[in-house]
Every structure is written in C-alpha cells, then in structure tokens.
N, C-alpha and C positions, 0 to 999 in steps of 0.2 A: 150592271144587272139591275132590273127593276124589281120593286117589291113584289109585284104580281108574279114574275117568273120565279122569284125565291119561294113564294108560298106554293106555287105549282110543284116545284121540285120537292119541297118538304112533304106536300100531300102525296106525291108519287112514292117517295121513300117510305112514308108511314104505311101506305097500302101494301107495298112489297114486304115490309117488315112484318106486317100482320100475317100475310100469306106464309112467310117463313116461319113465324113462331107458332102458328096454329097447329094443333095436333102434335106438338113437340112433347116428347116424354122426357121431362126435365131430369128425373133420377137416372134414366138410361143415358142421356147426354152427359151428365156429370160423371157417370161411371166410365164412359168411353174416353172423355177428356182426361180423367185421372190416369188412364192406362197409357197415354201417349208419352213416350220417353223423350226427355229433353235432348238426348244425343242426336235425335233426328231433327229437332227444331232449330238448334243453334246454328248449324251450317246453313240452313235456309235463311235465317236472319242475316247472316254475313253475306250471302249471295245477293241479297237486295242492295247492299252497299256497292257490290260489284256492278250491278246493272246501272246504277247512277254513274259510275265511272265510265262505263262503256258508252252511255248516252252522251256524256260530256265529250268523250273522244270523237264520237260521230259528229257532234255539233261543231267541233273544232275544224273538221274537214269541210263542213258546209259553210263555215264562216271564213275560211282561208282567203278567198278572193277579196273579201272586204278588209280584213285585218287579221294578222297572226296573233292569236290570243293564247296565253299559257293555259295548259290543261288544268292546273290548280284553280285558276280563276273560273273557268267554265264549270268545274266540279262544284264549286261553291254556289254559283248561280243556279245550276241544274238542281242541286239538292234543295235550295230554297224554293224554287218553282214547284217541284213535286210535292214538297211539304205543304205549300199553299193549296195545291189541288185537293189535298185531303182535308184541310182545315177551313177552306173558304169555298163558297158556292161557285157553280158555273165554270169550273176549270179555270178560274181566274189566274192560276199559277202560270199558265202559258203567257198571258199578257205581262205578268210580273217579271217573268224571265227576260222578255224583250226589253221591258222598261229598265230593269236593274242592270242588264248588260250595257244598254245604251248609256246609262248614267255613269257607271263605273269605268267604262272603257272609252267614253266620248266618241261613240259611233252613232249613226242614225238609228233611233228606236224603230223607225219604219222599216229600215233594211234588216234590223235584227228580227223583227216580227216576220218578215218574209222568210228568213232562214228557218224559223219554227214551223211555218206553213210547209216548207219543203220537208222538214223532218217528219211531220204528221203524214204527208203523202207517202213517204217511204215506209212508215209504219203501216199505213193502210194497205199498200200493195203487198207488203210482206205477209200480213194477215190473210189477204185474199189468196195468195199462193198457198199458204198453209191450209186454208179452207179447201182448196182444190185437192190437196193431198188427203184430207179427211174424207172428202166425197168419193175419191177414187179407191182408197185402200181400207177404210174402216167399215166393218160390217155393222149395219144399223139394226137394232132390235126390231123384230117384225111384229111383236105382240103388244106393243105399247102405243097408244094413241095420245100423243102430247104435241106441244108446239115444236118439239125437237124432232120432227120427221124430216126426211130427205127433201121433200118438196118445199117446205118452209125455209129450210136452211139454204137451198139453192136460190130461192127468191130473195132472201136477205143478202146473200152473197152477191147476186147479180145487181141489186139496187146499190149496194156499197161500191161494187166495182165501177158502175157507171158514174157514181158520185165522184170517186177519186180520179177517174179518167177525165171527167169534166174539169176538176180542179187542176190536174196536171196539164191539160190542154191550155187552160187559162194562163198558167205559169209560163209555159213555153211561149205563148204569144207575147206575154209581157216582157220576156227576156230577149227574144229574137226578133220581135216586131214591135218594139217599143214606140217608135215614131208614129206609125199609123194609129196606135191606140191613143197616143197623146193628141194627135190631130182630131180623133173621134171625140175625146173628152173636151177638147177645145171647142169643137162645134156644139156639143151638147150644153156647154157652160156659157155660151154666148149671151143668153138672156141675163146672166148673173154678173155681179161686179167683177171687174178685171182682176182685182186682188185675189178673189176667191179662185178664179181660174188658174192663176199663177201658183197659188198654194197647192191646189189639187195636182197640178203637173209636177211640182216639186216632190210631192209625196209619191206619185207614180214612179218618178225617176229613182227615188230612194228605195222604193220597194223592188223595182227591177234590179237594182244593184245587189240586193240581197239574194237574187237568184243566179248570180254569176257562176256558182259551182256547177250549174247545169251545162256549162261550156266545157268542163274539164272531165275527160274520161276517167282519170285517176281518182278525182274526188268523188265521182259517181260510183266507181267501183268500191272504194273504201266505205262510202256511206251505205251502200248495199250490204257489204260484208258485216258492218257493225249492226245494221238493222237485224240481220238474221242471227247475229250473235246474241243480241240482247233478248230477242224472243226465244232463242234456243235455251238460254239460261232460265228464263221464266218457265219454259216447258219442263225443264228438268226439275225445277223446284216443285211444280205441281205433281210430277210423276213420283219423285222420291218421297213426297209426303203421303203417297198411298200406303207405304209400308207400315208406318206406325199406327195407321188406322185399320190395318189388315184388309185393305181394299185391293182386290186382285184384278186389276185392269191393266191393259197394255199401254205402251207409249202412245199409240194412236188415240186411245181413249183420253189420255192426258192432253193431247193436241186438240181433240174435240172440245174438251173442257176449257182450255185456254181461249179458243176462238169464241165459245159461248160467253165466257166472262167478258171478253172485249166488247162483244155486241151488247151485253147486259149493262156495262157501265157507261155505254153511250146514251142510255136512257136518262133524261133529266132527273136529277135527284138532289137530296140534301148533301151538304159537305161530307166527304169521305165515302161517297157511294153507298151510304147506309141503306140497307134493305135491298136495293137492286142487286148489288154484288152478292149478298148472302143468298137471296132467293134463286138467282140464275145459277150460281155455283151448285147449290143443293139440288135444284131441279134437273140440271144436266147429269149429275151423278145418279140421281134416282132413275132417270131415263136409261142410264147404262146398267141398271140392275143393283145399285147399292142401296142397302136398307136405309130408310128415311132418316132415322136419328143419327146414324153413322155419317150420312151425307151432310146433315146439318152441322154436326160436330166438326167435320172436315172444313166446311165453309167458314165457320167461326175462326178456326186456327189460321187458315190461309189469309183471311182478312187481317188478323192481328199481325201475322208475319210480314205483311206488306205495310201495314199502318205504322207499327211501332218503330222499325228502324228508319224509315224514310222521314217521318215527322220528327223523330228525335234528332236525326242528323241535321235536318233543315233548321230546327229551332236552335240547336247548338251553334251552327254556323252563323245564324242570325244574331245570336247573343255575342259570339266571338267577334263579329265584325262591327258590333255596336249599332246594329240596325233594328228596326221593328217593322212588323207588317203594316202598321198604320203609316209609318214614315216613308215607305217605299214609293208611294205615289205622289210625293209632294213636289218633286222637281219636274216641271212641265216642259222644260226646254228639250228640243230635239236637234242636236248638232247636225250639221250637214254631213251627208255620207260621202266618203271618198275612198276609192280603191287603194289597196295596199301597194305601196311603191317599193 
C-alpha cells in the first residue's frame, strides 16, 4: 500500500467520522449507552468468535484439494488475518493470511491467495442474494429522500453483481482453461526476458491450483453452506442487538442493515473501518426510522462488538505463537504448490 492511498483512506475516514459525529447529542447518547444491558452484549461478543471458526471451516474445504489442513491451524491464521484487517490499512489481513498459511504449512502462497479470492467471491454472491431478498420483501420507507432508496440500492447491487461475475468467470477460465491462458501470457511476455515469462507462468499454475475446489461439487456445496451460515450469524447479531436499544425493526430490516454495512466498509478508509462503518450503520438505521442518537449509539456498540473480540483473539494468538505483525512478512520464499496426494 502506498503512502498516497493510506492518506486518501485516512481522509475518507475523517470525513465520514465528521458526518457521523456532527449533530450528535452527547448526553443523550451517553444515556442510551448506559441503558444497554450487558446480558445482550456478551452473547454477541461470543458469536463473533464463532464466525471466525465457521470461516476457518469454510476455508478448510476450499483448501482441501491443495492440502488437508487441521481446523485449529486455520482458525489461528483466520483470526490473525481478521485482526490485521482491523489494525492495518487496505485489508492487508487477507494478504497476511495467504502469506502466513504458506509459510507455516509450506504450501504455495500464490495458491493460498487464490483460495482467499474464491472465499471473497462466495461472500460476494451470498451478499448479492441477500440483497435480492431485501429488494423483494422489505417495504422501503416512501417519505425519505436519501442515498438508501431502492434505485440506488439496485444500481449498487447490479454493479457489484457484475464485478463478482467477472471475477468468477476469470477464476473458471484459469481453472478449466489454464493452458490457453498460459499460452496467451507466453505470447504477451515474448518481448521480456525468458526468466520473467517462466516465473509468471509458474505463478499462474500455482494460482490455478488454488482454484481446484471449483471442480468438486461437495466442496462447492459445503463452501456455499458455510457462507450462508457465517452471514446468517452476523444477521442475527445485528437483529438481536435491536432489543437492548429498544429498536423495533424486523429481521428484514436487520438484513438491509447488514448489506448496507458490507457496502459501506468496501469504501477505502483508515484501519478498522473507522468512520465509514459508523456513518453507514447509523444512516441506514435513520433511513429505517430510528431516532438519530439511538442509531448512532447502536453503531458504536456494533463496531465495538466486532472490533474487541476479533482483535483480542488475533493478538492473543499472535503472542501465543511467538509472532509479530512486523515479522509476518519477512520470509519471502514461496514453496512450489503441489496437490494433496
């Protein structure tokens, strides 16, 4: 990540944080937060640990054609990666996951990265399907003119769907038509040194190996199941948190909120999605009719419920394993990928 992109993300975060904090009635927000009972908060904290476990199990199925990896090992790497997403800029935790898994398990980091791309595609299509449910079944408020109108949501959904469809098509081509793609790259790289062309083709082969789960109907089915499960738990976290805030909204409203947050945190920002998460969460609730200070109080708690358990777990595992964020990127080797025998 360049310094320029870091400062752009920081600037965007500060802008959204300003929008979130302006007009906030601090005494009223304090009163609302003091009224939230911990009996509602603690189960939600624990549920975030469960989502990490489910993500690790899903990753295990995606990785199976490359190497059978114990769930405990994947849980550690997943926790560290998601912690890094909160503490480091540009979602670098995804790259760290690929790198750390490759270093610890001696598999190709390029193939490992391919499995994370597959994971993100499944997440994307799951969210797109849930967005369709929102558009079909949730009654949209008619008397509010904001960015959260049906036309804007449909446009954002269509653009995202086309993006994920293009990524999926690329992955399928790389997995099932690898030779033509290699020949194409070989032709494009003719003006360059032969060693560079060989290196690029090796990386393409390693990346294609990471897509082997696309050949297995069982692995595809299980990956789809765990994708819906992880987002289903996230949905329930958002929904059950309505109760301590005395927010009377439906499960469909919680689904709308979850989709809005996913789009919101895709905006470039400072580490931890500061500002973007808070503003989008509060703005979506205000659009649904929730009083402004109550919506902002809810956004603060939801962010802390996500941030505290995931960063704490990741930092604890990092310390337990004798690792450091700075030291994760020191080994530059990339062992050759080989399928599980």
